[in-house]
Structure formats: C-alpha cells, structure tokens
VEXSE-921592 format. One line per field, with one value per atom (N, C-alpha, C): x negated, y negated, z negated; atom name; residue number from 1. Coordinates in Angstrom, 3 decimals. Example, Ala and Ser with C-alpha at 12.3 -4.5 7.8 and 13.67 -1.06 7.14 Angstrom:
// residues 2
c1	-13.190;-12.300;-13.200;-12.850;-13.670;-12.900
c2	5.690;4.500;3.300;2.250;1.060;-0.030
c3	-7.800;-7.800;-7.800;-7.080;-7.140;-7.870
lummi	N;CA;C;N;CA;C
koldo	1;1;1;2;2;2
//
This chain:
// residues 158
c1	-6.728;-8.000;-8.031;-9.074;-9.228;-9.636;-8.941;-9.342;-10.684;-11.323;-12.607;-12.465;-13.551;-13.564;-13.072;-13.413;-12.989;-11.484;-10.776;-9.313;-8.781;-9.378;-8.945;-9.110;-10.226;-10.450;-9.475;-9.227;-8.297;-6.897;-6.418;-5.066;-5.005;-6.087;-6.103;-6.126;-6.733;-6.677;-5.250;-4.486;-3.054;-2.333;-2.647;-2.040;-2.469;-3.714;-4.192;-3.444;-3.155;-2.383;-0.999;-0.373;0.935;0.807;-0.238;-0.442;-0.595;-1.268;-1.523;-0.241;0.844;2.116;2.922;2.603;3.375;3.331;2.191;2.163;3.068;3.446;4.330;5.652;6.067;7.293;7.019;5.782;5.439;5.084;4.969;4.660;3.162;2.765;1.377;1.009;-0.154;-0.526;-0.973;0.015;-0.222;0.525;-0.151;0.462;0.274;1.179;1.135;1.597;1.007;1.477;1.530;2.498;2.607;2.251;1.352;0.853;1.150;1.607;1.798;1.266;0.454;-0.124;-0.814;-1.499;-2.263;-1.461;-0.166;0.697;1.301;1.370;2.027;3.534;4.164;5.619;6.360;5.646;6.279;5.212;5.582;4.684;5.541;4.902;5.630;4.643;5.154;4.404;5.272;4.662;5.438;6.555;7.732;8.882;9.653;8.994;9.697;10.315;9.554;10.045;11.167;10.966;11.959;13.235;13.125;14.299;14.878;14.181;14.607;14.818;13.826;13.926;12.618;12.643;11.419;10.825;11.606;11.089;10.602;10.622;10.255;8.742;8.041;6.600;6.350;5.228;4.890;4.976;4.460;4.448;5.857;6.726;8.099;8.827;8.680;9.343;8.826;7.525;6.956;7.443;7.500;7.990;9.447;10.274;11.699;11.838;11.088;11.169;10.696;9.628;9.116;10.143;10.748;11.750;12.934;13.396;14.503;14.091;12.904;12.455;12.247;11.699;11.418;12.620;13.658;14.857;14.712;13.797;13.600;12.920;13.352;12.675;11.334;11.151;9.871;8.924;7.882;6.954;5.756;6.072;5.049;4.215;2.920;2.039;1.721;2.173;1.952;0.834;0.269;-0.700;-0.219;-0.277;0.045;-1.263;-1.378;-2.518;-2.013;-2.656;-2.216;-3.438;-3.292;-4.432;-4.840;-3.922;-4.204;-3.757;-4.500;-4.138;-2.690;-1.869;-0.464;-0.239;0.843;1.279;1.985;2.456;3.124;4.390;5.184;6.412;6.082;5.116;4.759;4.096;3.258;2.631;3.701;4.715;5.820;6.566;6.818;7.498;6.652;5.348;4.450;4.545;4.508;4.619;5.979;7.042;8.392;8.651;7.928;8.101;7.321;6.573;5.736;4.650;4.262;3.200;1.919;1.270;0.056;-1.188;-1.225;-2.472;-2.199;-3.028;-2.997;-4.394;-4.493;-5.762;-5.505;-6.297;-6.125;-7.455;-7.349;-8.535;-9.069;-8.493;-9.001;-8.378;-9.186;-8.678;-7.917;-6.970;-6.194;-6.327;-7.350;-7.594;-6.492;-5.612;-4.552;-3.243;-2.987;-1.705;-1.802;-2.971;-3.109;-2.893;-2.139;-1.843;-2.242;-3.341;-3.912;-5.406;-5.708;-7.087;-7.471;-6.906;-7.318;-6.697;-5.389;-4.725;-4.242;-4.117;-3.650;-3.766;-3.308;-3.394;-2.200;-1.092;0.145;0.052;-0.660;-0.723;-1.463;-2.348;-3.127;-2.893;-1.818;-1.504;-1.130;-1.886;-1.683;-0.379;0.278;1.548;2.704;2.502;3.565;3.545;4.669;4.761;4.148;3.725;3.066;1.911;0.803;-0.351;-0.766;-1.331;-1.681;-3.197;-3.721;-5.141;-5.311;-6.255;-6.469;-7.883;-7.965;-9.248;-9.169;-10.102;-10.036;-11.274;-11.150;-12.274;-12.517;-11.652;-11.821;-11.510;-12.467;-12.354;-11.996;-12.449;-12.096;-12.451;-13.610;-14.017;-13.095;-12.793;-11.906;-10.491;-10.010;-8.671;-8.620;-9.657;-9.724;-9.847;-10.566;-10.795;-9.493;-8.588;-7.353;-6.495;-6.578;-5.853;-6.482;-7.807;-8.490;-8.203;-8.223;-7.943;-6.512;-5.577;-4.173;-4.000;-4.563;-4.393;-5.197;-6.328;-7.098;-6.263;-5.647;-4.799;-3.595;-3.003;-1.846;-2.220;-3.455;-3.886;-4.236;-4.501;-4.840;-3.651;-3.953;-2.880;-2.700;-1.467;-1.250;-1.904;-2.456;-3.087;-2.051;-2.288;-1.428;-0.342
c2	-6.967;-7.468;-7.457;-6.948;-6.835;-8.191;-8.620;-9.875;-9.735;-10.867;-10.790;-10.084;-9.433;-8.695;-9.569;-10.855;-11.756;-11.846;-11.835;-11.843;-10.559;-9.433;-8.166;-8.205;-8.691;-8.764;-9.738;-10.864;-11.856;-11.269;-10.585;-10.031;-8.813;-8.056;-6.938;-7.460;-8.596;-9.211;-9.636;-10.047;-10.338;-9.066;-7.962;-6.682;-6.284;-6.543;-6.259;-7.096;-8.354;-9.195;-8.600;-8.120;-7.476;-6.200;-5.427;-4.161;-4.399;-5.455;-5.723;-6.028;-6.337;-6.598;-5.324;-4.246;-3.008;-2.374;-2.328;-1.670;-2.320;-3.573;-4.247;-3.503;-2.776;-1.984;-0.489;-0.087;1.331;1.974;1.185;1.766;1.788;2.736;2.862;1.599;1.001;-0.268;-0.133;-0.119;-0.107;-1.303;-2.048;-3.220;-3.199;-3.913;-3.970;-5.340;-5.797;-7.006;-6.747;-7.370;-7.328;-8.718;-8.764;-10.027;-10.086;-11.256;-11.494;-12.887;-12.975;-14.256;-14.990;-14.226;-14.826;-15.255;-14.941;-15.315;-14.080;-14.088;-13.002;-13.161;-12.152;-12.196;-11.363;-10.471;-9.669;-9.134;-8.983;-8.365;-7.512;-6.484;-5.596;-4.830;-4.287;-3.401;-2.174;-1.123;0.066;-0.298;0.292;0.043;1.339;2.482;3.747;3.833;3.456;3.572;2.585;1.340;0.319;0.476;0.925;1.105;2.519;3.439;4.850;5.375;5.106;5.416;6.055;7.319;7.990;7.404;6.636;6.046;4.612;4.092;2.689;2.516;2.998;2.800;1.393;0.814;-0.545;-0.691;0.287;0.197;0.144;1.034;1.092;-0.208;-0.698;-1.946;-3.122;-3.181;-4.270;-4.184;-2.984;-2.821;-3.248;-2.860;-3.255;-4.769;-5.391;-6.851;-7.563;-7.058;-7.679;-7.547;-6.382;-6.166;-7.117;-7.275;-8.213;-9.640;-10.034;-11.412;-11.698;-10.724;-10.916;-10.598;-9.995;-9.697;-8.539;-7.623;-6.468;-5.344;-4.117;-2.980;-2.709;-3.225;-3.075;-4.163;-3.761;-4.726;-4.985;-5.258;-5.579;-6.764;-6.680;-7.782;-7.926;-6.985;-7.056;-6.103;-6.410;-5.528;-5.299;-4.057;-3.714;-3.531;-4.223;-4.098;-3.431;-2.333;-1.608;-1.147;-1.136;-0.855;0.607;1.521;2.953;3.594;4.561;5.314;5.785;5.495;5.886;7.403;7.780;9.185;9.535;10.768;11.216;10.408;10.122;9.349;7.960;7.293;5.938;5.932;6.909;7.007;7.180;7.982;8.149;6.841;6.090;4.795;3.820;3.870;2.991;3.301;4.580;4.981;4.574;4.832;4.530;3.041;2.210;0.761;0.187;1.043;0.645;-0.349;-0.289;-1.161;-0.870;-1.880;-1.610;-1.345;-1.882;-1.782;-1.618;-0.774;-0.523;-0.717;-1.411;-1.562;-1.116;-0.158;0.239;0.267;0.195;0.137;1.503;2.103;3.357;4.566;5.582;6.856;7.579;8.431;9.229;10.704;11.381;12.773;13.740;13.344;14.237;14.074;12.896;12.680;11.845;11.341;10.469;11.207;10.568;11.210;10.330;9.590;8.782;9.102;10.395;10.844;11.874;11.813;12.749;14.132;14.250;15.557;15.829;14.805;14.853;13.440;13.227;11.886;11.615;11.315;11.067;9.818;8.799;7.528;7.628;8.597;8.715;10.045;10.724;12.021;11.813;12.416;12.229;12.829;13.660;14.244;13.253;12.182;11.201;10.147;9.448;8.442;7.100;6.957;5.724;6.080;5.426;5.607;4.248;4.284;3.076;2.966;1.772;1.530;1.460;2.217;2.290;1.843;0.952;0.546;0.830;1.644;2.085;1.648;1.695;1.415;-0.057;-0.939;-2.369;-2.624;-3.158;-3.358;-2.048;-0.955;0.365;0.573;0.114;0.307;-0.466;-1.701;-2.510;-1.931;-1.494;-0.890;0.394;1.196;2.429;2.167;1.119;0.807;0.488;-0.274;-0.595;0.652;1.597;2.860;3.690;3.781;4.541;3.947;2.627;1.970;2.235;2.202;2.459;3.863;4.865;6.242;6.516;5.892;6.023;5.497;4.368;3.772;4.666;5.264;6.149;7.408;7.867;9.091;8.850;7.599;7.301;7.593;8.253;8.548;7.369;7.081;5.981;6.282;5.255;5.438;5.247;5.939;5.766;6.683
c3	17.972;17.504;15.978;15.435;13.981;13.387;12.299;11.675;10.975;10.660;9.957;8.619;8.182;6.910;5.757;5.766;4.700;4.579;5.719;5.682;5.054;5.414;4.821;3.306;2.841;1.396;0.739;1.376;0.810;0.658;1.688;1.609;0.695;0.618;-0.325;-1.761;-1.985;-3.327;-3.672;-2.672;-2.894;-3.334;-2.693;-3.075;-4.489;-4.839;-6.197;-7.236;-6.906;-7.835;-8.075;-7.020;-7.171;-8.001;-7.742;-8.463;-9.958;-10.335;-11.754;-12.534;-11.850;-12.530;-12.786;-12.108;-12.223;-13.617;-14.302;-15.614;-16.662;-16.467;-17.426;-17.594;-16.570;-16.678;-16.516;-16.814;-16.862;-15.539;-14.484;-13.177;-12.894;-12.063;-11.631;-10.851;-11.126;-10.495;-9.043;-8.173;-6.737;-6.163;-5.316;-4.703;-3.207;-2.515;-1.057;-0.577;0.512;1.182;2.682;3.328;4.784;5.286;6.265;6.808;8.299;8.736;10.172;10.490;11.517;11.947;10.803;9.952;8.873;7.660;7.640;6.519;5.868;4.540;3.817;4.006;4.591;4.794;3.762;3.067;2.015;1.088;-0.171;-1.155;-2.077;-2.637;-3.546;-4.407;-5.471;-6.358;-6.600;-7.105;-7.441;-8.413;-8.199;-9.065;-9.344;-9.258;-9.466;-10.846;-11.865;-13.248;-13.530;-13.197;-13.517;-12.693;-11.462;-10.602;-10.672;-11.351;-11.392;-9.975;-9.127;-7.704;-7.242;-6.848;-6.418;-5.139;-4.374;-3.137;-3.321;-4.525;-4.772;-4.867;-3.848;-3.743;-3.192;-3.553;-3.117;-1.599;-0.873;0.589;1.163;0.713;1.224;0.911;-0.312;-0.694;0.126;0.355;1.158;2.606;3.168;4.541;4.648;3.677;3.683;3.631;2.737;2.594;3.853;4.451;5.683;6.802;6.939;7.988;7.806;6.575;6.322;6.670;6.220;6.449;7.934;8.657;10.076;10.968;10.398;11.167;12.128;11.831;12.705;11.934;12.219;11.599;12.259;13.442;14.154;13.658;12.986;12.401;13.315;14.577;15.575;15.092;15.293;14.955;13.478;12.661;11.213;10.784;9.642;8.995;7.575;7.126;5.741;4.982;3.864;2.960;1.698;1.303;0.109;-0.682;-1.993;-2.858;-2.877;-2.572;-2.605;-1.301;-0.841;0.361;0.263;1.261;1.214;1.183;0.515;0.463;1.772;1.891;3.118;3.399;2.356;2.557;3.101;2.477;2.884;4.256;4.528;5.849;6.921;6.627;7.566;7.796;6.730;6.859;7.668;7.492;8.242;9.736;10.086;11.490;12.047;11.295;11.779;11.927;11.182;11.295;12.482;13.176;14.319;13.914;12.662;12.163;12.942;13.493;14.268;13.427;12.176;11.418;9.928;9.301;7.866;7.308;6.185;5.471;4.045;3.555;2.159;1.434;0.104;-0.744;-1.119;-2.158;-2.708;-2.009;-1.798;-1.267;-2.369;-1.964;-2.915;-2.542;-3.096;-2.709;-3.143;-4.052;-4.530;-3.773;-3.191;-2.526;-1.257;-0.915;0.245;1.551;2.447;3.727;4.910;4.702;5.776;5.844;5.735;5.831;4.796;3.607;2.548;2.716;2.591;2.715;4.135;4.896;6.277;6.808;8.027;8.591;9.487;8.852;9.581;10.454;9.994;10.731;12.060;12.188;13.427;14.132;13.796;14.400;15.869;16.749;18.185;18.703;17.917;18.345;18.222;17.471;17.263;18.366;18.514;19.570;19.179;17.941;17.497;16.574;16.789;15.912;15.371;14.166;13.439;13.354;13.570;13.321;11.808;11.281;9.835;9.491;8.519;7.952;6.461;5.967;4.571;3.798;2.489;1.614;1.341;1.822;1.568;0.092;-0.629;-2.091;-2.796;-2.239;-2.755;-4.210;-4.626;-6.017;-6.972;-6.626;-7.468;-7.509;-6.375;-6.318;-7.136;-7.058;-7.840;-9.330;-9.678;-11.093;-11.833;-11.219;-11.943;-12.170;-11.248;-11.431;-12.552;-12.554;-13.613;-14.985;-15.086;-16.367;-16.820;-15.886;-16.207;-16.780;-16.100;-16.562;-17.829;-17.986;-19.226;-20.397;-20.223;-21.264;-21.581;-20.574;-20.787;-21.542;-21.371;-22.056;-23.525;-23.854;-25.254;-26.151;-27.252;-28.196;-29.141;-29.486;-30.418;-31.780;-32.395;-33.698;-34.797;-35.924;-37.087;-37.072
lummi	N;CA;C;N;CA;C;N;CA;C;N;CA;C;N;CA;C;N;CA;C;N;CA;C;N;CA;C;N;CA;C;N;CA;C;N;CA;C;N;CA;C;N;CA;C;N;CA;C;N;CA;C;N;CA;C;N;CA;C;N;CA;C;N;CA;C;N;CA;C;N;CA;C;N;CA;C;N;CA;C;N;CA;C;N;CA;C;N;CA;C;N;CA;C;N;CA;C;N;CA;C;N;CA;C;N;CA;C;N;CA;C;N;CA;C;N;CA;C;N;CA;C;N;CA;C;N;CA;C;N;CA;C;N;CA;C;N;CA;C;N;CA;C;N;CA;C;N;CA;C;N;CA;C;N;CA;C;N;CA;C;N;CA;C;N;CA;C;N;CA;C;N;CA;C;N;CA;C;N;CA;C;N;CA;C;N;CA;C;N;CA;C;N;CA;C;N;CA;C;N;CA;C;N;CA;C;N;CA;C;N;CA;C;N;CA;C;N;CA;C;N;CA;C;N;CA;C;N;CA;C;N;CA;C;N;CA;C;N;CA;C;N;CA;C;N;CA;C;N;CA;C;N;CA;C;N;CA;C;N;CA;C;N;CA;C;N;CA;C;N;CA;C;N;CA;C;N;CA;C;N;CA;C;N;CA;C;N;CA;C;N;CA;C;N;CA;C;N;CA;C;N;CA;C;N;CA;C;N;CA;C;N;CA;C;N;CA;C;N;CA;C;N;CA;C;N;CA;C;N;CA;C;N;CA;C;N;CA;C;N;CA;C;N;CA;C;N;CA;C;N;CA;C;N;CA;C;N;CA;C;N;CA;C;N;CA;C;N;CA;C;N;CA;C;N;CA;C;N;CA;C;N;CA;C;N;CA;C;N;CA;C;N;CA;C;N;CA;C;N;CA;C;N;CA;C;N;CA;C;N;CA;C;N;CA;C;N;CA;C;N;CA;C;N;CA;C;N;CA;C;N;CA;C;N;CA;C;N;CA;C;N;CA;C;N;CA;C;N;CA;C;N;CA;C;N;CA;C;N;CA;C;N;CA;C;N;CA;C;N;CA;C;N;CA;C;N;CA;C;N;CA;C;N;CA;C;N;CA;C;N;CA;C;N;CA;C;N;CA;C;N;CA;C;N;CA;C;N;CA;C;N;CA;C;N;CA;C;N;CA;C;N;CA;C;N;CA;C;N;CA;C;N;CA;C;N;CA;C;N;CA;C;N;CA;C;N;CA;C;N;CA;C
koldo	1;1;1;2;2;2;3;3;3;4;4;4;5;5;5;6;6;6;7;7;7;8;8;8;9;9;9;10;10;10;11;11;11;12;12;12;13;13;13;14;14;14;15;15;15;16;16;16;17;17;17;18;18;18;19;19;19;20;20;20;21;21;21;22;22;22;23;23;23;24;24;24;25;25;25;26;26;26;27;27;27;28;28;28;29;29;29;30;30;30;31;31;31;32;32;32;33;33;33;34;34;34;35;35;35;36;36;36;37;37;37;38;38;38;39;39;39;40;40;40;41;41;41;42;42;42;43;43;43;44;44;44;45;45;45;46;46;46;47;47;47;48;48;48;49;49;49;50;50;50;51;51;51;52;52;52;53;53;53;54;54;54;55;55;55;56;56;56;57;57;57;58;58;58;59;59;59;60;60;60;61;61;61;62;62;62;63;63;63;64;64;64;65;65;65;66;66;66;67;67;67;68;68;68;69;69;69;70;70;70;71;71;71;72;72;72;73;73;73;74;74;74;75;75;75;76;76;76;77;77;77;78;78;78;79;79;79;80;80;80;81;81;81;82;82;82;83;83;83;84;84;84;85;85;85;86;86;86;87;87;87;88;88;88;89;89;89;90;90;90;91;91;91;92;92;92;93;93;93;94;94;94;95;95;95;96;96;96;97;97;97;98;98;98;99;99;99;100;100;100;101;101;101;102;102;102;103;103;103;104;104;104;105;105;105;106;106;106;107;107;107;108;108;108;109;109;109;110;110;110;111;111;111;112;112;112;113;113;113;114;114;114;115;115;115;116;116;116;117;117;117;118;118;118;119;119;119;120;120;120;121;121;121;122;122;122;123;123;123;124;124;124;125;125;125;126;126;126;127;127;127;128;128;128;129;129;129;130;130;130;131;131;131;132;132;132;133;133;133;134;134;134;135;135;135;136;136;136;137;137;137;138;138;138;139;139;139;140;140;140;141;141;141;142;142;142;143;143;143;144;144;144;145;145;145;146;146;146;147;147;147;148;148;148;149;149;149;150;150;150;151;151;151;152;152;152;153;153;153;154;154;154;155;155;155;156;156;156;157;157;157;158;158;158
//
C-alpha cells in the first residue's frame, strides 16, 4: 500500500537535508533515506569525493546502513527516498536488496536507470521488481543540483 503523498514529501525532504550537506566536502548534492514503518532507519549523502570511493553514492550508503541497522540484507517493508533518479549501479543495489518501493525526485536523463536510460528496477526479466514513484519534489531536487553545478562552473575572481 502506498503511503499518502504527504509522507513521500516529508521523507524526500529528509533526503534533501542530507543532500545539502554533500557539497561541504565537494560531493554532488544527492541524499537518500530508507524508511520502514514510518521511521527513518538510515540516511546518507554522496561521499565519493571524501571517501575516494566510486561506489559511495547516497543510495548505496543508505542501503548498507539500513541493512546493518535492521540486521538483514533483505530490506522487506522499506522504502528508499532519493533526490535524484538512481544510476545503473544504484538501481541494481535496490533490486538486490529486495526493496519493495523507491521514491525519487528529479529525473536524470544522462545517467538515470529507473526510467531515463533504462529501467532496471522494473525489468520483468529479473526476479524482483520495485514499485517506483518519481517526480516527488522534482523541481526542488533538481534545483539544488543545478545550483551546485552552476557554482562549480564559476571561475574564481582575481
């Protein structure tokens, strides 16, 4: 059963709060939270730059933390909220964690693999499919990314 839209927005705002902390260490502002029974069990932001780890995407880190906290790699009954459409690696991790539901904000036409370039989460050839709800707070989620990249393109003065 899908939670009310207000819950989706509330938890996506939690992911946005995590995302806003990522630029402090040079990472792209993407945040994720895992929710079970109405409670946040894990949150994460991108940490590729600070950890020097190409797999340190917000989604993967949040899934790892949730699995540790819940004591199982199977994230039955959980929902992942993420500010940007997951890439192929993250979509694969979502499927492998048996996550039943994904909610994301902004689409990623260059790297997204949950509808944009492909759709790993709903591929009927796999043994698990994920319910996906997209576009929740999409404009706000997209705006923080645009601002981040606009700032990075600015040349230092002087």
